[in-house]
C-alpha positions as YAML, in Angstrom:
chain: A
units: angstrom
residues:
- id: 1
  name: MET
  ca: [0.47, -0.38, 0.67]
- id: 2
  name: ASN
  ca: [0.98, 3.62, -0.23]
- id: 3
  name: ASP
  ca: [1.60, 6.27, 1.62]
- id: 4
  name: SER
  ca: [-1.81, 7.70, 1.26]
- id: 5
  name: GLN
  ca: [-3.64, 3.63, 1.53]
- id: 6
  name: ILE
  ca: [-2.35, 3.53, 4.80]
- id: 7
  name: PHE
  ca: [-3.14, 7.04, 6.43]
- id: 8
  name: PHE
  ca: [-7.65, 5.87, 5.35]
- id: 9
  name: TYR
  ca: [-6.33, 2.65, 6.98]
- id: 10
  name: GLN
  ca: [-5.39, 3.92, 10.20]
- id: 11
  name: MET
  ca: [-7.95, 6.26, 10.37]
- id: 12
  name: PHE
  ca: [-10.16, 3.26, 9.98]
- id: 13
  name: GLY
  ca: [-8.68, 1.18, 13.10]
- id: 14
  name: ARG
  ca: [-9.29, 4.64, 15.21]
- id: 15
  name: VAL
  ca: [-13.19, 4.59, 14.28]
- id: 16
  name: VAL
  ca: [-13.84, 0.91, 14.72]
- id: 17
  name: LEU
  ca: [-11.91, 1.69, 18.27]
- id: 18
  name: PHE
  ca: [-14.30, 5.29, 18.19]
- id: 19
  name: GLY
  ca: [-17.01, 2.70, 18.27]
- id: 20
  name: LEU
  ca: [-15.90, 0.03, 20.40]
- id: 21
  name: ASN
  ca: [-15.26, 2.66, 23.74]
- id: 22
  name: HIS
  ca: [-19.13, 3.69, 23.02]
- id: 23
  name: GLN
  ca: [-20.72, 1.34, 22.28]
- id: 24
  name: PRO
  ca: [-22.60, 1.35, 25.36]
- id: 25
  name: GLU
  ca: [-24.15, 3.74, 24.46]
- id: 26
  name: PHE
  ca: [-25.58, 3.42, 20.89]
- id: 27
  name: ASP
  ca: [-29.25, 2.42, 20.41]
- id: 28
  name: PRO
  ca: [-28.99, -1.75, 19.08]
- id: 29
  name: ALA
  ca: [-31.40, -0.71, 16.75]
- id: 30
  name: ALA
  ca: [-29.33, 2.03, 15.63]
- id: 31
  name: LYS
  ca: [-27.97, 2.23, 12.18]
- id: 32
  name: THR
  ca: [-24.34, 3.54, 13.69]
- id: 33
  name: ASN
  ca: [-23.36, 0.45, 15.23]
- id: 34
  name: GLY
  ca: [-24.01, -1.20, 11.36]
- id: 35
  name: CYS
  ca: [-21.84, 1.58, 9.92]
- id: 36
  name: PHE
  ca: [-19.04, 0.46, 12.74]
- id: 37
  name: SER
  ca: [-19.60, -2.79, 11.58]
- id: 38
  name: ARG
  ca: [-19.19, -2.28, 7.81]
- id: 39
  name: VAL
  ca: [-15.93, -0.30, 8.51]
- id: 40
  name: ASP
  ca: [-14.26, -3.33, 10.04]
- id: 41
  name: ARG
  ca: [-15.44, -5.52, 7.44]
- id: 42
  name: ILE
  ca: [-13.75, -3.18, 5.01]
- id: 43
  name: MET
  ca: [-10.41, -3.13, 6.93]
- id: 44
  name: ARG
  ca: [-10.07, -6.69, 6.52]
- id: 45
  name: GLY
  ca: [-10.57, -6.44, 2.89]
- id: 46
  name: ILE
  ca: [-7.99, -3.74, 2.59]
- id: 47
  name: GLU
  ca: [-5.76, -6.28, 4.96]
- id: 48
  name: GLY
  ca: [-6.34, -9.15, 2.70]
- id: 49
  name: ALA
  ca: [-5.97, -6.96, -1.08]
- id: 50
  name: ALA
  ca: [-3.15, -5.44, 0.58]
- id: 51
  name: ALA
  ca: [-1.38, -8.69, 1.61]
- id: 52
  name: ASP
  ca: [-1.94, -9.68, -2.36]
- id: 53
  name: GLN
  ca: [-0.28, -7.08, -3.32]
- id: 54
  name: ARG
  ca: [2.92, -8.30, -1.69]
- id: 55
  name: GLY
  ca: [3.40, -11.53, -2.14]
- id: 56
  name: GLY
  ca: [6.24, -13.91, -1.63]
- id: 57
  name: GLY
  ca: [7.63, -14.82, -5.73]
- id: 58
  name: ILE
  ca: [10.24, -12.22, -4.99]
- id: 59
  name: ASN
  ca: [12.15, -13.78, -1.64]
- id: 60
  name: ALA
  ca: [11.94, -17.87, -2.70]
- id: 61
  name: LYS
  ca: [13.44, -16.50, -6.67]
- id: 62
  name: LEU
  ca: [16.15, -14.68, -4.44]
- id: 63
  name: ALA
  ca: [17.34, -17.45, -2.13]
- id: 64
  name: MET
  ca: [16.73, -20.65, -5.05]
- id: 65
  name: PHE
  ca: [19.18, -18.12, -7.13]
- id: 66
  name: ASP
  ca: [21.86, -18.17, -4.02]
- id: 67
  name: GLU
  ca: [21.59, -22.25, -3.85]
- id: 68
  name: LEU
  ca: [21.55, -22.09, -7.69]
- id: 69
  name: GLU
  ca: [25.21, -20.07, -7.33]
- id: 70
  name: LEU
  ca: [26.91, -22.56, -4.59]
- id: 71
  name: ALA
  ca: [25.60, -25.41, -6.71]
- id: 72
  name: LEU
  ca: [27.74, -23.71, -9.47]
- id: 73
  name: THR
  ca: [30.38, -23.28, -8.17]
- id: 74
  name: ASN
  ca: [30.74, -26.31, -5.48]
- id: 75
  name: ILE
  ca: [30.96, -28.24, -9.21]
- id: 76
  name: ALA
  ca: [32.83, -26.10, -10.83]
- id: 77
  name: ARG
  ca: [35.58, -26.58, -8.27]
- id: 78
  name: THR
  ca: [34.98, -29.78, -8.40]
- id: 79
  name: ALA
  ca: [35.29, -29.92, -12.19]
- id: 80
  name: ARG
  ca: [38.52, -27.21, -11.70]
- id: 81
  name: CYS
  ca: [40.10, -30.72, -9.57]
- id: 82
  name: ILE
  ca: [38.42, -33.02, -12.12]
- id: 83
  name: GLU
  ca: [40.76, -31.36, -14.95]
- id: 84
  name: GLU
  ca: [44.52, -32.37, -13.97]
- id: 85
  name: ASP
  ca: [43.55, -35.29, -15.02]
- id: 86
  name: GLU
  ca: [41.23, -34.16, -18.29]
- id: 87
  name: PRO
  ca: [43.00, -31.13, -19.21]
- id: 88
  name: GLY
  ca: [40.12, -29.02, -20.66]
- id: 89
  name: PHE
  ca: [37.16, -31.00, -18.22]
- id: 90
  name: ALA
  ca: [37.05, -27.92, -16.57]
- id: 91
  name: GLN
  ca: [35.86, -25.46, -18.85]
- id: 92
  name: LYS
  ca: [32.53, -26.87, -19.88]
- id: 93
  name: PHE
  ca: [31.40, -26.18, -16.50]
- id: 94
  name: ARG
  ca: [33.45, -22.47, -15.89]
- id: 95
  name: LEU
  ca: [30.46, -19.82, -13.69]
- id: 96
  name: PRO
  ca: [29.78, -16.73, -15.28]
- id: 97
  name: ASP
  ca: [32.70, -13.95, -15.69]
- id: 98
  name: ASN
  ca: [29.94, -11.75, -14.84]
- id: 99
  name: ARG
  ca: [26.74, -13.55, -12.38]
- id: 100
  name: THR
  ca: [24.05, -11.09, -12.70]
- id: 101
  name: TYR
  ca: [20.56, -13.73, -12.18]
- id: 102
  name: GLY
  ca: [20.62, -14.21, -16.48]
- id: 103
  name: THR
  ca: [23.76, -15.28, -16.81]
- id: 104
  name: LEU
  ca: [22.85, -18.46, -14.25]
- id: 105
  name: PHE
  ca: [20.35, -19.16, -15.39]
- id: 106
  name: ILE
  ca: [22.07, -20.33, -19.21]
- id: 107
  name: ALA
  ca: [24.89, -21.67, -17.39]
- id: 108
  name: ALA
  ca: [22.91, -23.38, -15.26]
- id: 109
  name: ASP
  ca: [21.27, -25.38, -18.50]
- id: 110
  name: GLY
  ca: [24.59, -25.42, -20.28]
- id: 111
  name: VAL
  ca: [26.00, -26.90, -16.20]
- id: 112
  name: LEU
  ca: [23.10, -29.82, -16.21]
- id: 113
  name: GLY
  ca: [23.48, -30.44, -20.49]
- id: 114
  name: GLU
  ca: [26.99, -32.28, -19.91]
- id: 115
  name: LEU
  ca: [26.16, -34.14, -16.89]
- id: 116
  name: ASN
  ca: [23.73, -35.27, -18.57]
- id: 117
  name: LYS
  ca: [26.13, -36.91, -20.14]
- id: 118
  name: THR
  ca: [27.07, -40.82, -19.79]
- id: 119
  name: GLY
  ca: [29.58, -41.31, -17.45]
- id: 120
  name: VAL
  ca: [29.95, -37.43, -16.30]
- id: 121
  name: ALA
  ca: [27.53, -36.91, -13.03]
- id: 122
  name: GLU
  ca: [29.11, -40.45, -11.73]
- id: 123
  name: LYS
  ca: [32.41, -38.52, -11.84]
- id: 124
  name: PHE
  ca: [31.56, -35.33, -9.52]
- id: 125
  name: ILE
  ca: [29.70, -38.35, -7.73]
- id: 126
  name: ALA
  ca: [33.41, -39.71, -6.98]
- id: 127
  name: HIS
  ca: [34.29, -36.76, -4.89]
- id: 128
  name: GLU
  ca: [31.93, -36.61, -3.23]
- id: 129
  name: MET
  ca: [29.09, -35.11, -4.93]
- id: 130
  name: ALA
  ca: [25.70, -35.78, -3.00]
- id: 131
  name: LYS
  ca: [24.11, -38.43, -5.92]
- id: 132
  name: ASP
  ca: [21.13, -36.72, -6.40]
- id: 133
  name: PHE
  ca: [23.14, -33.43, -6.89]
- id: 134
  name: VAL
  ca: [21.96, -33.49, -10.42]
- id: 135
  name: PRO
  ca: [18.42, -34.25, -9.86]
- id: 136
  name: ARG
  ca: [18.25, -31.35, -7.29]
- id: 137
  name: LEU
  ca: [19.92, -28.51, -9.76]
- id: 138
  name: GLN
  ca: [17.19, -29.70, -12.04]
- id: 139
  name: SER
  ca: [14.83, -28.49, -9.51]
- id: 140
  name: ILE
  ca: [17.01, -25.97, -8.25]
- id: 141
  name: ARG
  ca: [17.16, -24.37, -12.56]
- id: 142
  name: ASP
  ca: [12.94, -25.54, -12.86]
- id: 143
  name: GLY
  ca: [11.82, -23.42, -9.87]
- id: 144
  name: ILE
  ca: [13.82, -20.39, -10.61]
- id: 145
  name: ALA
  ca: [11.46, -20.51, -14.22]
- id: 146
  name: ALA
  ca: [8.26, -21.27, -12.45]
- id: 147
  name: THR
  ca: [8.80, -18.55, -10.13]
- id: 148
  name: GLN
  ca: [9.61, -16.08, -13.25]
- id: 149
  name: ALA
  ca: [6.25, -17.06, -14.24]
- id: 150
  name: ASP
  ca: [4.44, -16.23, -10.75]
- id: 151
  name: GLU
  ca: [5.98, -12.86, -10.83]
- id: 152
  name: GLU
  ca: [4.10, -12.04, -13.41]
- id: 153
  name: ASN
  ca: [1.24, -13.26, -12.22]
- id: 154
  name: ASP
  ca: [1.60, -11.24, -9.31]
- id: 155
  name: GLY
  ca: [2.41, -8.41, -11.39]
- id: 156
  name: ARG
  ca: [-1.36, -7.77, -13.14]
- id: 157
  name: LYS
  ca: [-2.79, -8.70, -9.53]
- id: 158
  name: GLY
  ca: [-0.96, -6.71, -7.60]
- id: 159
  name: VAL
  ca: [-2.80, -3.78, -9.98]
- id: 160
  name: ARG
  ca: [-6.20, -5.24, -9.85]
- id: 161
  name: SER
  ca: [-5.26, -5.07, -5.82]
- id: 162
  name: THR
  ca: [-5.02, -1.15, -5.68]
- id: 163
  name: ALA
  ca: [-7.77, -0.69, -7.56]
- id: 164
  name: LEU
  ca: [-9.88, -3.00, -5.11]
- id: 165
  name: ILE
  ca: [-8.24, -1.02, -1.95]
- id: 166
  name: ASP
  ca: [-8.66, 2.20, -3.42]
- id: 167
  name: ARG
  ca: [-12.79, 1.48, -3.67]
- id: 168
  name: LEU
  ca: [-12.08, 0.13, -0.23]
- id: 169
  name: ILE
  ca: [-11.66, 3.80, 1.22]
- id: 170
  name: ARG
  ca: [-14.53, 5.05, -0.84]
- id: 171
  name: ASP
  ca: [-16.35, 2.61, 0.88]
- id: 172
  name: GLY
  ca: [-15.57, 2.69, 4.41]
- id: 173
  name: ASN
  ca: [-14.79, 6.82, 3.72]
- id: 174
  name: LYS
  ca: [-19.10, 6.58, 2.79]
- id: 175
  name: GLU
  ca: [-19.35, 5.47, 6.74]
- id: 176
  name: VAL
  ca: [-17.33, 7.52, 8.31]
- id: 177
  name: ARG
  ca: [-19.53, 10.46, 7.19]
- id: 178
  name: ALA
  ca: [-22.57, 8.85, 7.96]
- id: 179
  name: ILE
  ca: [-21.13, 7.89, 11.81]
- id: 180
  name: ASN
  ca: [-19.94, 11.63, 11.44]
- id: 181
  name: ALA
  ca: [-23.28, 12.50, 11.06]
- id: 182
  name: ILE
  ca: [-24.41, 10.79, 13.85]
- id: 183
  name: VAL
  ca: [-21.87, 11.06, 16.02]
- id: 184
  name: HIS
  ca: [-22.87, 15.49, 16.18]
- id: 185
  name: ASN
  ca: [-26.18, 14.33, 16.50]
- id: 186
  name: LYS
  ca: [-25.97, 12.59, 19.61]
- id: 187
  name: TYR
  ca: [-23.29, 14.14, 21.78]
- id: 188
  name: PRO
  ca: [-23.78, 17.68, 19.82]
- id: 189
  name: ARG
  ca: [-22.91, 19.64, 22.81]
- id: 190
  name: ASP
  ca: [-20.25, 17.29, 24.80]
- id: 191
  name: SER
  ca: [-16.72, 18.60, 23.87]
- id: 192
  name: VAL
  ca: [-14.86, 15.52, 25.26]
- id: 193
  name: ILE
  ca: [-16.54, 13.44, 22.70]
- id: 194
  name: LEU
  ca: [-16.31, 15.64, 19.45]
- id: 195
  name: ARG
  ca: [-12.98, 16.00, 20.15]
- id: 196
  name: GLU
  ca: [-11.86, 12.44, 20.99]
- id: 197
  name: TRP
  ca: [-14.11, 11.93, 17.12]
- id: 198
  name: ASP
  ca: [-13.04, 14.36, 15.37]
- id: 199
  name: THR
  ca: [-8.74, 12.72, 16.46]
- id: 200
  name: ALA
  ca: [-10.30, 9.09, 14.77]
- id: 201
  name: ARG
  ca: [-12.66, 10.72, 11.67]
- id: 202
  name: HIS
  ca: [-8.66, 12.52, 10.90]
- id: 203
  name: VAL
  ca: [-6.20, 10.70, 8.50]
- id: 204
  name: GLU
  ca: [-2.69, 12.12, 8.63]
- id: 205
  name: ARG
  ca: [-1.20, 13.76, 4.85]
- id: 206
  name: ALA
  ca: [2.68, 12.76, 3.76]
- id: 207
  name: HIS
  ca: [3.11, 16.79, 3.51]
- id: 208
  name: HIS
  ca: [1.95, 16.83, 7.31]
- id: 209
  name: ARG
  ca: [-1.31, 17.82, 6.07]
- id: 210
  name: THR
  ca: [-5.09, 15.99, 7.92]
- id: 211
  name: THR
  ca: [-8.53, 15.56, 6.81]
- id: 212
  name: SER
  ca: [-11.41, 13.70, 7.19]
- id: 213
  name: ALA
  ca: [-13.59, 12.23, 6.37]
- id: 214
  name: GLU
  ca: [-16.36, 14.41, 5.75]
- id: 215
  name: THR
  ca: [-14.59, 16.60, 4.05]
- id: 216
  name: THR
  ca: [-15.12, 13.83, 1.23]
- id: 217
  name: PRO
  ca: [-17.53, 14.73, -1.69]
- id: 218
  name: ALA
  ca: [-20.26, 11.79, -2.48]
- id: 219
  name: THR
  ca: [-19.07, 11.49, -5.63]
- id: 220
  name: ASP
  ca: [-16.63, 10.14, -7.91]
- id: 221
  name: THR
  ca: [-14.86, 13.22, -9.86]
- id: 222
  name: VAL
  ca: [-11.48, 14.35, -8.48]
- id: 223
  name: PRO
  ca: [-10.87, 18.28, -7.98]
- id: 224
  name: VAL
  ca: [-6.95, 16.97, -7.74]
- id: 225
  name: ALA
  ca: [-6.13, 20.45, -9.87]
- id: 226
  name: ASN
  ca: [-8.37, 22.80, -7.26]
- id: 227
  name: ALA
  ca: [-7.16, 21.41, -4.33]
- id: 228
  name: ASN
  ca: [-3.68, 22.27, -5.97]
- id: 229
  name: ALA
  ca: [-5.01, 26.23, -6.75]
- id: 230
  name: ASN
  ca: [-6.12, 26.51, -3.10]
- id: 231
  name: ALA
  ca: [-2.87, 25.42, -1.26]
- id: 232
  name: ASN
  ca: [-0.61, 26.89, -3.16]
- id: 233
  name: ALA
  ca: [-3.00, 29.86, -2.44]
- id: 234
  name: ASN
  ca: [-2.64, 28.91, 1.10]
- id: 235
  name: GLY
  ca: [0.91, 28.92, 1.03]
- id: 236
  name: LYS
  ca: [0.83, 32.78, -0.62]
- id: 237
  name: ALA
  ca: [-1.64, 34.00, 1.60]
- id: 238
  name: GLY
  ca: [0.45, 32.41, 5.29]
- id: 239
  name: GLY
  ca: [3.15, 30.92, 4.22]
- id: 240
  name: THR
  ca: [2.64, 27.54, 4.87]
- id: 241
  name: GLY
  ca: [1.10, 25.43, 2.32]
- id: 242
  name: THR
  ca: [-0.92, 23.57, 4.16]
- id: 243
  name: GLY
  ca: [-4.54, 23.42, 3.60]
- id: 244
  name: THR
  ca: [-7.00, 19.63, 4.38]
- id: 245
  name: ALA
  ca: [-8.15, 17.66, 1.35]
- id: 246
  name: SER
  ca: [-11.65, 15.30, 0.88]
- id: 247
  name: ALA
  ca: [-10.50, 11.16, 0.75]
- id: 248
  name: GLU
  ca: [-11.32, 11.18, -3.65]
- id: 249
  name: GLU
  ca: [-7.92, 14.23, -3.58]
- id: 250
  name: VAL
  ca: [-5.91, 11.49, -3.13]
- id: 251
  name: ILE
  ca: [-7.81, 7.89, -3.71]
- id: 252
  name: PRO
  ca: [-8.13, 7.87, -8.27]
- id: 253
  name: LYS
  ca: [-10.86, 6.82, -9.34]
- id: 254
  name: THR
  ca: [-10.89, 2.97, -11.31]
...
C-alpha cells in the first residue's frame, strides 16, 4: 500500500476503536452499529488486498538463485580438480564472469547438459558430491523458471489489488461520513467526545496536512487541480501551504 492508503487504513482503525469504546451508548437498533461493523469488514478487506500486493515470489526467487550459485560454484570447483587428470574438462563448467540472474540461469542449462552425458555425473560423485546432485540442480533451475512465471501473474494481481484497496477506502469513507453525522447528532454539546471523534476520523497526509472523511464529497470526481490551486493560494497568503483535502483527492477513481 502507498502512504495515502495506509493513512486511511489507520483512520478506519481509530473509527472502529471509537465505536467499541462507545458501543453501550448507541441504540442497538440504530444505523450506527452497522456502520462500525462495515468499517471493520472493510479493514479486513484492505488487509487481504495488501497481502496480495506483497506476494512472496521475489524472496523465494532470491533464495533459489543463492542456492543455484552455490551449487554451480561447487560443481566448478570439483571440475577444476577433475581437470588435473582430464585437461580441458573444467572449461565446460566455468561460472560466468558476470554473475547475474540471467547468466547464472543460462549457465545452469549448460552445466545440466554436460552432467546428463553418460559417465560425467559419476566423476563428480566420486569426489563426494551427493548422488542426487544433478536432479537437485535441475529442481532448482525449474523452480526459478516457475517463480519467474509467478512474478508476472503477481504483477497483474497487484494492479487489481491496488484498485480494490482504493474502492474499499471509498466505501469506508462513506460509512465514516454517516457515523460523523450520527455522532454530532448524539453528542451535540459534548466537547470531549466530539474532540475524541475528530481525532479518530482525521487522516494524516504525507505533506504534514490532515483531512477527514467528513469533507469527502459524495462523488467520483477527483478535484486535484482545484485542491492544488487552493493549497498554493494558502501558501502564498499565509506562508505555510497547509490545508485540507478530501479522500477523493488522494484516492484516484478506478
